[in-house]
C-alpha positions as CSV (number, residue, x, y, z in Angstrom):
1,M,0.4,27.9,0.0
2,S,-2.2,29.1,2.5
3,S,-4.5,26.8,4.6
4,Q,-7.5,28.4,2.6
5,T,-6.0,27.0,-0.6
6,I,-5.6,23.5,0.9
7,V,-9.1,23.4,2.2
8,T,-10.5,24.6,-1.0
9,H,-8.5,22.0,-2.9
10,W,-9.7,19.2,-0.7
11,F,-13.4,19.9,-1.1
12,S,-13.5,20.9,-4.7
13,N,-15.5,19.2,-7.3
14,E,-12.4,17.7,-8.9
15,W,-11.2,16.3,-5.6
16,L,-14.6,14.7,-4.8
17,L,-14.7,13.1,-8.2
18,E,-11.2,11.7,-7.8
19,Q,-12.0,10.2,-4.3
20,K,-15.4,8.8,-5.2
21,F,-14.4,5.2,-4.4
22,L,-13.1,6.3,-1.0
23,I,-16.3,8.3,-0.3
24,A,-18.4,5.2,-1.4
25,L,-16.3,2.9,0.9
26,L,-16.9,5.3,3.9
27,V,-20.7,5.5,3.2
28,L,-20.7,1.7,3.1
29,I,-18.9,1.4,6.3
30,A,-21.4,3.9,7.9
31,V,-24.4,1.9,6.5
32,V,-23.1,-1.4,7.7
33,S,-22.0,-0.1,11.1
34,S,-25.4,1.4,11.7
35,M,-27.2,-1.8,10.8
36,S,-25.1,-4.1,13.1
37,P,-24.4,-3.1,16.7
38,S,-21.4,-5.6,16.8
39,F,-19.6,-4.1,13.8
40,F,-17.3,-1.9,15.7
41,T,-16.6,-4.3,18.6
42,L,-13.1,-5.2,19.6
43,N,-13.6,-8.8,18.8
44,N,-14.8,-8.0,15.2
45,L,-11.9,-5.6,14.6
46,F,-9.3,-8.3,15.7
47,N,-11.1,-10.8,13.4
48,I,-10.8,-8.4,10.4
49,L,-7.1,-7.9,11.3
50,Q,-6.5,-11.5,11.5
51,Q,-8.1,-12.3,8.2
52,T,-6.3,-9.5,6.3
53,S,-2.9,-9.9,7.9
54,V,-1.3,-12.2,5.3
55,N,-2.5,-10.0,2.5
56,V,-1.0,-6.9,4.2
57,I,2.3,-8.7,4.8
58,M,2.4,-9.8,1.1
59,A,1.6,-6.3,-0.1
60,V,4.3,-4.6,2.0
61,G,6.9,-7.3,0.8
62,M,5.9,-6.8,-2.9
63,T,6.1,-3.0,-2.4
64,L,9.6,-3.3,-1.0
65,V,10.7,-5.6,-3.8
66,T,9.3,-3.3,-6.5
67,H,10.9,-0.3,-5.0
68,F,14.3,-1.7,-4.3
69,R,14.6,-4.1,-7.4
70,H,16.8,-1.8,-9.4
71,R,19.2,-1.3,-6.6
72,F,19.5,-5.0,-6.0
73,V,20.1,-5.8,-9.7
74,G,22.6,-3.0,-9.8
75,W,24.6,-4.6,-6.9
76,I,24.6,-8.0,-8.5
77,V,25.8,-6.6,-11.8
78,A,28.5,-4.5,-10.0
79,G,29.6,-7.5,-8.1
80,A,29.8,-9.7,-11.1
81,D,31.8,-7.0,-13.0
82,R,34.1,-6.4,-10.1
83,Y,34.8,-9.9,-8.9
84,G,34.1,-11.9,-12.0
85,D,31.4,-14.6,-12.2
86,G,33.9,-17.5,-12.6
87,L,32.8,-18.5,-16.0
88,D,36.2,-17.5,-17.6
89,Q,38.1,-19.8,-15.1
90,M,36.1,-22.9,-15.9
91,Q,37.6,-23.3,-19.4
């Protein structure tokens, strides 16, 4: 795949329609930052990071749980089959 194909794919009409929310977000950031001179200050960026840090940590944790869930369940089932769950010894 040549670089011309990649550049053509990124700026095609299909790509622009797929990325319309991202483009709208970038336009909104540009408008807000041009209206407020303190938008891109260090203090404001740290404030945004502080407010969103809990959501980011939860999102990363849920992504890991979703991604590795089948492996963990497989380990539990394999452990129960190999070592027994102790239910047969209680009778």
